[in-house]
Each structure stands twice: as structure tokens, then as C-alpha cells.
C-alpha positions in Angstrom: -9.4 -19.4 -12.9 -13.2 -18.8 -13.6 -14.8 -15.4 -14.4 -17.6 -14.7 -12.2 -18.8 -11.5 -12.6 -18.1 -8.2 -15.3 -20.2 -5.2 -14.5 -19.7 -1.9 -14.8 -17.3 0.2 -12.6 -18.5 3.0 -10.5 -16.3 6.7 -11.3 -16.6 10.4 -10.8 -18.4 12.5 -13.1 -16.0 13.2 -16.0 -15.0 16.9 -17.8 -13.2 16.1 -21.0 -10.7 18.4 -22.5 -10.4 18.2 -26.1 -6.5 18.9 -27.9 -5.2 19.0 -30.9 -3.7 15.6 -32.0 -0.4 17.2 -33.0 0.2 19.0 -29.6 3.1 17.2 -27.5 1.6 15.5 -24.3 2.3 17.2 -21.7 0.3 20.1 -23.7 -2.4 18.2 -23.5 -4.7 18.4 -20.8 -5.5 15.1 -19.0 -9.2 13.9 -18.1 -10.2 15.7 -15.0 -11.9 14.5 -12.3 -14.4 16.3 -10.5 -15.6 13.8 -7.8 -17.3 15.4 -4.9 -19.2 12.6 -2.7 -18.2 11.8 0.3 -18.9 9.0 2.9 -21.9 8.2 4.7 -20.7 8.8 8.1 -22.9 5.7 9.4 -20.8 2.6 9.1 -23.7 0.5 7.9 -24.5 3.3 5.2 -20.8 3.5 4.2 -20.9 0.0 3.5 -24.6 -0.1 1.8 -23.3 2.7 -0.4 -20.0 1.1 -1.4 -21.8 -1.8 -2.6 -24.7 0.0 -4.3 -22.5 2.5 -5.9 -22.6 0.2 -9.3 -24.1 2.7 -11.7 -22.3 5.7 -13.5 -19.6 5.5 -16.1 -18.6 1.7 -17.4 -14.9 1.0 -17.0 -12.6 -1.2 -17.6 -12.6 -3.9 -14.9 -13.9 -8.1 -14.3 -14.8 -9.9 -11.6 -12.3 -13.1 -11.6 -12.9 -15.8 -8.7 -14.1 -13.0 -6.6 -11.5 -10.7 -6.9 -11.3 -7.1 -9.1 -8.8 -7.5 -12.2 -8.4 -4.7 -14.1 -9.4 -5.8 -18.2 -6.7 -4.9 -20.9 -7.3 -2.2 -23.6 -8.4 -3.2 -26.7 -7.8 0.3 -28.5 -5.9 3.1 -28.2 -8.6 5.1 -27.1 -9.9 2.2 -24.4 -6.0 2.8 -22.8 -7.0 6.3 -20.8 -4.4 8.4 -21.9 -3.2 10.1 -25.0 -1.6 8.7 -28.4 1.3 11.8 -27.7 2.2 10.6 -24.2 2.7 6.5 -25.6 4.1 8.2 -28.4 7.3 9.6 -26.0 7.4 6.8 -23.7 8.6 4.6 -26.7 10.7 7.7 -28.1 12.7 7.4 -25.2 12.7 3.8 -24.9 14.6 3.5 -28.4 16.7 6.7 -27.4 18.0 4.3 -24.2 17.9 0.9 -25.8 18.9 2.0 -29.7 16.8 -0.9 -31.5 13.6 -2.7 -30.3 11.0 -4.8 -32.3 7.4 -4.1 -31.1 7.2 -6.7 -29.2 9.9 -5.6 -27.1 8.3 -2.5 -27.0 5.0 -3.7 -26.0 6.5 -6.2 -23.3 8.0 -2.3 -21.9 5.1 0.0 -22.1 3.1 -3.0 -21.0 0.1 -2.3 -23.6 -0.8 -5.1 -26.0 0.9 -5.5 -29.2 -2.1 -4.6 -31.9 -2.0 -1.5 -29.8 1.5 -0.7 -30.4 1.7 -1.9 -33.4 -0.3 0.7 -35.1 1.0 3.5 -33.3 4.4 2.6 -34.5 3.1 2.3 -38.2 2.1 6.0 -37.5 5.5 7.3 -35.9 7.3 5.8 -39.2 4.7 7.3 -41.4 5.8 10.8 -39.3 9.4 9.7 -40.2 10.1 9.1 -36.4 10.9 5.8 -36.5 12.3 3.7 -39.0 12.7 -0.4 -39.5 16.1 -1.6 -39.3 15.3 -5.0 -40.1 12.3 -7.2 -40.1 11.6 -9.2 -37.3 8.7 -12.1 -36.2 5.4 -12.2 -38.2 3.7 -9.1 -38.7 6.9 -7.3 -36.4 9.8 -5.5 -37.4 13.0 -4.0 -35.7 12.6 -0.3 -35.1 14.9 2.9 -34.5 14.9 6.7 -34.3 15.2 8.9 -37.4 17.0 12.3 -36.7 13.6 13.6 -36.1 13.0 11.1 -33.9 15.9 11.8 -31.8 14.8 15.6 -31.7 11.4 14.9 -30.6 12.5 12.3 -27.9 14.7 15.1 -26.5 11.9 17.6 -26.2 9.8 14.8 -24.3 12.7 13.6 -22.2 13.7 17.3 -21.2 10.4 17.4 -19.4 10.2 13.9 -18.2 12.6 10.8 -18.4 10.1 8.1 -17.6 9.9 5.7 -20.4 8.7 2.5 -18.0 4.8 0.9 -18.2 2.6 3.7 -19.9 0.6 4.6 -17.1 -2.8 4.4 -16.2 -5.6 7.2 -16.0 -6.6 8.5 -13.2 -10.3 8.4 -13.6 -9.6 4.3 -14.0 -7.6 4.3 -10.9 -10.2 6.2 -8.9 -12.9 3.8 -10.4 -10.9 1.0 -9.1 -10.1 1.6 -5.7 -13.6 1.0 -4.1 -13.7 -2.1 -5.6 -10.9 -3.1 -3.4 -11.9 -1.2 -0.7 -11.4 -2.9 3.0 -15.0 -1.5 3.2 -16.5 -3.4 1.0 -15.5 -6.6 2.8 -16.6 -7.9 6.9 -13.6 -9.8 8.4 -15.0 -12.8 10.8 -13.8 -13.7 13.9 -11.8 -16.6 12.3 -10.6 -14.4 9.7 -8.9 -12.1 12.6 -8.1 -14.9 14.7 -6.0 -16.2 11.7 -4.5 -13.3 10.8 -3.1 -13.1 14.5 -2.2 -17.0 15.0 1.1 -16.1 16.0 0.1 -13.9 18.8 -1.5 -13.5 22.3 -4.3 -11.5 22.5 -7.2 -11.4 25.5 -10.6 -11.8 24.3 -11.3 -8.2 25.1 -8.7 -6.9 22.6 -9.9 -9.4 20.3 -13.5 -8.1 20.4 -12.9 -4.4 19.9 -10.0 -5.3 17.5 -12.6 -7.1 15.4 -15.4 -4.3 16.0 -12.8 -1.8 14.6 -11.6 -4.3 11.2 -15.4 -4.6 10.8 -16.4 -0.7 10.6 -13.2 -0.3 8.4 -12.3 3.1 10.6 -9.6 4.4 12.1 -8.4 3.6 15.5 -6.0 4.2 18.1 -3.6 2.0 19.9 -2.2 2.9 22.9 -0.7 1.6 25.9 3.1 1.6 27.5 6.0 0.2 25.7 6.9 -3.4 24.8 3.1 -4.5 24.5 2.3 -5.7 20.5 1.1 -2.2 19.8 2.8 -2.2 16.0 2.9 -5.9 15.8 -1.2 -6.3 16.4 -1.3 -2.8 13.5 1.1 -4.7 11.2 -0.7 -8.1 10.8 -4.5 -6.9 11.0 -4.7 -6.3 7.5 -4.4 -10.1 6.6 -8.0 -10.6 8.0 -8.9 -9.1 4.8 -8.4 -10.0 1.2 -4.9 -11.0 0.3 -4.5 -9.4 -2.9 -5.4 -5.9 -4.8 -4.2 -4.6 -8.0 -2.3 -0.8 -8.6 -1.2 1.3 -11.6 2.3 0.7 -11.3 2.0 4.8 -12.4 -0.8 7.8 -13.0 -1.0 9.5 -15.5 -2.3 13.1 -13.7 -2.8 16.1 -16.4 -0.2 14.4 -18.8 2.4 14.1 -15.8 3.8 10.5 -14.7 2.8 9.9 -11.2 4.7 6.6 -9.6 2.2 4.5 -7.3 3.5 1.0 -7.3 6.8 1.1 -4.9 8.8 -1.9 -4.2 10.0 -0.6 -1.1 6.5 -1.0 0.2 4.4 -2.6 -2.2 4.7 -6.9 -2.7 4.4 -7.9 -5.9 2.4 -11.1 -6.0 1.8 -11.8 -9.7 -0.8 -14.2 -11.3 -0.8 -16.0 -14.3 -3.3 -14.9 -16.6 -6.4 -17.5 -17.2 -6.2 -18.8 -21.0 -9.5 -18.2 -23.1 -11.1 -16.1 -20.2 -10.0 -12.3 -19.5 -6.9 -10.5 -21.0 -5.0 -8.6 -17.7 -4.0 -5.0 -18.2 -0.4 -5.2 -17.5 0.0 -1.6 -16.8 -1.1 -2.8 -13.5 0.5 -5.1 -10.8 -1.2 -7.3 -8.2 0.7 -6.6 -4.6 -0.6 -8.4 -1.5 -3.0 -6.2 0.6 -0.2 -3.5 1.6 0.8 -2.5 5.4 2.6 0.5 5.2 4.6 1.4 8.7 5.4 5.3 8.8 7.2 5.9 11.9 9.7 8.9 13.5 10.8 9.7 10.3 7.6 10.6 8.7 7.3 14.3 7.3 5.0 16.6 5.7 6.8 16.1 2.4 5.7 12.2 3.0 1.8 13.7 2.6 2.1 15.5 -0.9 3.2 14.6 -4.3 6.8 14.9 -4.9 8.4 15.5 -8.0 12.3 14.4 -8.8 14.2 17.7 -10.4 16.5 15.3 -12.1 14.0 13.0 -13.7 10.5 15.1 -13.7 8.5 12.0 -12.4 6.5 12.7 -9.5 6.2 10.2 -6.4 3.0 9.3 -5.1 2.0 10.0 -1.1 2.3 7.9 1.3 -1.4 7.6 2.1 -2.5 7.1 -1.4 0.2 3.8 -1.6 -1.8 2.3 1.6 -5.3 3.1 -0.4 -6.7 -0.4 -0.1 -4.8 -1.3 3.1 -3.7 -0.5 6.2 -1.6 2.9 7.1 0.3 2.6 10.5 1.2 6.0 11.9 4.0 3.8 14.7 4.9 5.9 18.0 2.1 9.0 16.9 3.5 11.9 18.9 7.2 11.1 17.6 7.1 12.3 14.2 9.0 14.8 12.6 5.9 16.5 11.1 4.3 18.1 14.2 1.1 16.1 15.6 -1.4 19.4 15.1 -0.4 19.9 11.4 -0.6 15.8 10.8 -3.7 16.0 12.1 -4.9 18.9 10.7 -3.9 17.5 6.8 -5.9 14.3 7.8 -9.1 15.3 9.8 -11.0 15.9 6.2 -10.3 13.0 4.9 -10.3 10.6 7.5 -14.3 11.8 7.5 -14.9 12.6 4.1 -12.7 9.4 2.4 -11.1 11.4 0.1 -8.2 13.7 0.2 -6.9 16.9 -2.6 -3.7 17.0 -3.4 -1.6 19.9 -5.2 0.2 18.6 -8.5 3.7 20.4 -9.2 1.8 22.3 -11.8 0.0 23.9 -9.3 -3.2 22.1 -10.2 -5.2 20.4 -7.8 -7.0 16.8 -7.7 -9.4 14.7 -5.8 -7.9 10.8 -4.6 -9.8 8.4 -2.7 -8.6 8.1 1.1 -9.7 4.6 1.1 -6.9 2.8 4.1 -7.7 1.6 7.7 -5.4 4.3 9.5 -4.0 3.2 12.9 -2.1 5.5 14.7 0.1 3.5 17.4 1.3 5.5 20.5 3.0 5.3 24.1 1.2 8.6 24.8 -2.2 9.4 26.2 -3.8 10.3 23.2 -6.3 13.0 24.8 -2.7 14.4 25.6 -1.7 14.3 21.5 -5.1 15.3 20.5 -8.2 17.2 20.9 -12.0 16.3 21.1 -12.6 17.1 17.1 -9.8 14.8 16.4 -10.5 12.4 18.7 -14.7 12.3 17.6 -13.4 11.2 14.2 -10.7 8.3 15.8 -14.0 6.3 16.7 -12.3 3.6 18.4 -9.4 4.3 21.0 -8.2 0.6 22.2 -5.8 0.1 24.8 -3.1 -2.6 24.7 -2.6 -3.8 28.0 -0.3 -5.5 30.2 -0.7 -9.6 29.7 -1.8 -11.6 32.9 0.8 -14.2 34.0 -1.5 -16.6 32.8 -0.4 -14.8 29.6 3.5 -14.5 30.5 3.4 -18.2 30.8 2.1 -19.1 28.0 3.8 -16.5 25.8 7.0 -18.4 27.4 5.9 -21.8 26.4 5.2 -20.6 22.6 7.8 -18.8 22.2 10.6 -21.0 23.9 10.9 -24.2 20.7 10.7 -21.1 18.4 13.9 -19.7 19.1 15.3 -23.0 19.7 15.5 -23.3 24.0 14.0 -26.4 25.4 11.2 -25.1 27.9 11.3 -25.6 31.7 8.3 -25.0 33.9 10.8 -24.6 37.1 12.4 -21.8 36.0 9.9 -20.2 35.1 8.4 -20.1 38.0 11.5 -18.7 39.3 11.6 -15.8 36.8 8.1 -15.0 37.6 8.9 -15.0 41.5 12.5 -13.6 41.7 12.6 -11.2 38.7 9.0 -10.0 38.7 6.5 -10.1 42.1 9.6 -9.5 44.6 10.4 -6.6 42.2 7.1 -5.3 41.6 8.1 -5.2 38.0 4.9 -5.5 35.7 4.7 -8.1 32.6 5.5 -7.4 29.3 4.3 -9.1 26.4 7.7 -8.3 24.3 9.6 -9.6 27.9 9.2 -13.5 26.6 10.6 -13.1 24.1 13.6 -10.8 24.7 14.5 -12.9 27.6 14.3 -16.2 26.1 17.3 -14.5 23.0 19.6 -13.6 26.3 19.1 -17.1 27.6 19.9 -18.8 24.5 22.7 -16.5 24.0 24.2 -17.3 27.7 24.0 -20.9 26.9 25.8 -20.8 23.2 28.6 -18.4 24.7 29.2 -21.0 27.7 28.9 -24.0 25.3 26.1 -25.6 26.9 22.8 -26.9 25.2 19.6 -23.9 25.0 17.8 -24.7 27.7 15.8 -22.6 30.5 18.0 -22.6 34.0 17.6 -20.6 36.8 21.5 -19.7 35.9 20.5 -18.6 32.4 17.6 -16.4 33.6 19.9 -14.8 36.3 22.0 -13.6 33.4 19.2 -12.5 30.9 17.2 -10.2 33.4 20.4 -8.9 34.8 21.4 -8.3 31.6 17.7 -6.6 30.0 16.4 -5.2 33.3 19.5 -3.3 34.9 18.6 0.6 33.8 14.9 -0.5 33.2 12.1 0.6 35.4 9.7 -2.2 34.0 
């Protein structure tokens, strides 16, 4: 893999707060972000601004194969966090494992060994750690001293975290626009590949493509069973496949967990030899698609702290930066519709959000994702005109035509292990749709074919479309349904 481009990464204006190096890390005021830029309202202007904004403070990022990658820090100062915070992570790790070599500590904190080795020598001079034995070249097995144990307990009272070292908020903010969906222009071929396993009308395909190219929020609305959620979950694949995110952040000396295996899918990369050293505190993931349904609450939109560990969890929209956030079944969330809309009306327009830390401080973070509201309800009944104005694309997902329904039956049959026959499909359409004035839905072919397969397997028959199997499936499926 060749390094194609190395350049400066834009960031917000910074204000440094100086603290005594002997202070514990939780007393050290981290770099405060003072970014108050707003995205241009015009889509073309916003895309141009995202590409042109390449000055201000140089940051540690490189372009590898056309893809952003974080550059490993060369010094402790380059890490963007205080030495006392790294010290706390080392002490808590040693308290939990008993003894560890410098390279083991380096692997745990995801920081280069030379940086960790330098700090360990200082900690030994301060009698926080001692050498138990020698290890590999220029390395030792370390253990805590009584003074180190006492200091570790003070660190642990605030936060028990001792995983990968955090990334500064400034470096995270600088990296987000480099990986933004708005920097890309998905083509019709990109979208066609993303929706390859779906049957989509030409009109709907065009509307989706326009919305993706703009990179703005959209409404997907229409009757249930027509694939709104399925479409929303796939459109992210029309963009670049991967982004880098920090495993966790340091904000005002507090640990904020950003990488979440429950919503992020890791995509490891082998480090290129003799080229660029990747900052292992970051992790490459598939561009995220996060779906929030009826379980969404107001707490999911704010920083939340665990009383047991002291670790802060990033809100859902922060975890979805660089990807897609799907609000499924919009209007049925546990958080009120008006409360949700009021919470996001400014972020959707300005491209940033303000969050309150548990300490009470306010921070500004990027709001940089494709937000899709999927609903079975009429958007005009859910939101007012002021909010609809900020959602420029309102796309209705309509019922399939008879031709599309037949195509779905042909496409789904082999995937579900059912032998396709045209005659029983004609019979299904006439008897169970036309005679009953029933409308087609995109979900019907899959659901009915599953019923056909189960009917055949139970009766020890080869799964095949027959009139008898179709009648059984329709009777089970439509018995108490009006559509």
C-alpha cells in the first residue's frame, strides 16, 4: 500500500490551559475546543468548503491509498494527552495484572514502546514502579511500589479504565471532516452496488441517489412492509467502506468511550512496511450504520457516565459520525417526537452539536452523518414546517408494481431454497391479491416463500411453489391482516 498524500488536517481554534506537571491527570484541564464554524446551507458550497478547509493547525494524519489514517505520535507531547493521564493508565494496568514488561504495557495502551519506556524510567525515578527482572533488549518486567499502589488507588477512585490511551478531542474533531460522507460523491454505480439485492423502482433509485449526493438528512416514509429500513441500512455502502475512529477520547481529562463493538464492526489493516506508522489508539471500522428504533431515549443523545467505572459513554449520534444514523419507526420512540426534533434541529443545520460533560462543562462535537428518518406515518403529522424545511429530501417508498412483485418472487425463490414456478405465482396474484383487492408489498414475496417452504418440509415434500402450498401460506399470512 503506497502513501499517496501527506497533508495538514483542519482543526478548530485551540486554547491551551497550562497546568503543573505534578498535578494528577484529573486536575489537568485538557485542551478546550473553541470551534464555532457553521456549514454553508447550500450543498455545493458545503462540499467545496469541506475540501478547501486545509489550513490552520497541522495535525497527525496521512492519506494512505486515498484513505485517511492517523499517524502514530513520535513523542509523548504528540499524543495530545497529558503524561499524568498516561501514568494513571499504566499504574491501573499494573495493579490489575501484577507485573508487565514495557512492551506489554505498550501493547495495552496502544502507544509506541519508546514513548512508554521513557515514561516508565521517570516513574521508576519517582519510586512509583520498580524492576522485578530484565526482559527483552532495553526492557524490564515492572511492578508497583507501595507508593505506586497508593497513587493508583487515587486514580481508580475517579475512573477504573486502563485500556488503550485516549485520543484528544482536538485530533478527533480534525479527523471527522477528512472522512465525511460529504467529501464523497456517490455515483449511480455506487448506489446500484449498495442496493444490488433489492428491487428498486427507477424513480426511487433516482431520489435516493440525489439525497446521498447531497449528504443531507432525509425522510423515508410509506406503508409498512415496503423496505424502508432495509434501504436505509444499505445506503452507507454507496460511500467509502472504512473510517478510523478513536477507541476512546480524553475530554477535560475524562475518558469517553467512542468505539462500541455493539454498533461498530472492526476492519483491521496490516500496517504497511517502511511507510507510515498507524496510531494504534485508533481503530479502522466499516463505515457505520446505526439503527435506533422504539428503544431510543433522551439519554442516548447525551454523554452518560457509569457510576461504577467512571467511564463516559459517547451518545449515539457521535458514534455514527462518518456513517448513517437511522431513526427507525420514527414517531414511536420512547423519547417524544418534539423533544427529539428540538434536540437536533440546530445540529442538522449547523453540522455540530453541543454536549454537557458530567462535570458540567460544555463541548462542541461534529454532527457529521447521514440521518434517515424512516416512518410509516405521514411526516406532516409528526413534525412542523420549520423542521421539514431542514430535511430537504422526503422520499415515499411506494408499493411494488405487479411486475416488481413477480421479479421479487423469481429472485427470492432460489435464495430461500424454493423451486420457482410461474403458474402458482399467477394463481397467487389472481386469487389472493386481485380478487381481494389486496395491495402488493415488498416484504410479501419473502414472507410467503418462507411459509411455502415450511409447508413443504413439514409434509415431507420438496420445497416447490404449488397452488396448494400458496393457499396454505396465504391463509396463514393474511388471516387477520387487512393488507
